[in-house]
N, C-alpha and C positions, 0 to 999 in steps of 0.2 A: 289463783291459790288463795285463802287465805289463812294463817296460821295464830292464833290467839295465846298467850301465854298471861297467864294470871295477874293481879300487879301483886308489885311489892315483892317480889322475889328476886330471885337469886337467876343473869341469865348467862348462860356458857358462853364463853368471846368466840365471835364468830368473825364472818364478813361476808361481805354483799359480792357476788361472783358470778356475772352472766358469763357460762361458762361453755364457749364454742355456742354460740346464741345470734349468730349473724344475723338474724329475723326475727327475734324477742328480746324480750329483757325484761327487769326488773322497774315496776312502776306502783308507788304511793305505799310504800313499808311506811310503816308510823311504829315505834317504840318511846314508853312512857316511864317511870317511876320501877329501876331498874337497877341494882347493882352488878357491874360487871369485875370481876378479880377473879383470880388465877395467878400461882407462883409460877406458873411461865406464859403468863401474856402479857405478849410484847404489841401488839396493836388491837385496838378495841372495835373499832369502824373502820374494817378496809376492806376497799374498794377494788378488786383484782381485776383487771381488763390488759386489752393488747390486741393487736390488727389483725390478731389471728381469732382472737376468743371474738370480737366483735361487741356487738348487741348494746345495752341503753340499760341504765341506772338515772331514771328520773321521780323527780318529785320522794326526798328519805326524808324521816322527819323525825329525828330523837327528842325527847326532854325529859331532865329532872330522872339525871342520871350518873349514879358516884359509878367511878373508875378507879379501878387499881394501878395502872400502868398507861401506857402510850395509846396514845388517842385518835389521831379520824391521817388515815394513809389512803390518798387518789393516789394510785399509780399506774397510766398507761406503758412506760415500762417495762410490768411484770415479763420474766421470762422472755420469753422470744421478741418484742418489744415492736417497733413501730415498722414497714412496708411487707406486708402479708394483705393490703388491698377490703380490711374491712375493719375501718377506725372507730373505737367507740365511741360513745357518747354517753358523759355520766355530767346533769344537770339538777339543778331545786333542789339542791341540799341544803337541812335548815337542821341545826343541833343548838338547842337551848337551854339553860340552867344546868350545866353540868360540872363537876366537881371532881379533881384528877389530884392523885397523892402527887404520882412522879411521874414522871415519863422523859423517854432519852428524847425525845423530840416534839413539838405539839406536836403539827402539819407539815406531813410530806405531800405535795400537791404538784404530780405533775404530767401534765395533756402535753400532747404532741402541737406544734405548732400551727398545722393545720388543723386541727381541730382540741381545740382549746378545753379544758374542764369549764362550765358553766355553773355559775347564778349561784355561788355558797355565801349562806349567812350563818354566821355564829354568834349570839346574843349572849349574853351573865355567861361566861365560860371562867372558870380559873382553872389552867393546866396543870396549880401548883408547881412544883419540881423538874424542870427541864435542864439537860445534859448538854445538849448542842440542838443547833439551830436549827430555825425553819427552811424547809424547802419547799418555795412555792412557784414553780416553773408554768405560763402556756395556761392561765387560768382570766378569764374575766367575769366581773363583778364579783368579786370576794368584799364582803362586808363581813366586817368586825366592830360589836358593839358590845362595851363594858368586856374585853378580851382580854385575860394578864396570863401572865408566864413568869415565873420567877419574883412573885410581886412589883410588877412592871407591867402598864401595855400591851399586847400584839399589837407591831402595824403589820402593815402589808410590802 
């Protein structure tokens, strides 16, 4: 399936969710030149999954975004969490040229020890003002190039 939006408009805040896709998933998604904002926006790029849902997200590419709220959430512990036999896979996430006004936290990345999140690259991202520390658990190959929050470089 391919869904295309016209460039330069507003994208309704959303998330990537391989819901109970134990044998399938989402691959090669591209978002560019978008403003994402809403009074109720808490997470702009959200990947909801766990070991009940299973499935995969591979090759997500976002660039040239203006975001009014929180930013990147990849959380394998969503709702039911681990131990249900269908560990998810999230890899190949590339985010570049993003400006955020304010966020509760810039990154919430929580993989499983036996199924880590892999290959996340952020380039030229300004998370603006953040209120709480990042959470980064069980992530392999997290690359941060020119990434800032609260005016300071973000490190792993």
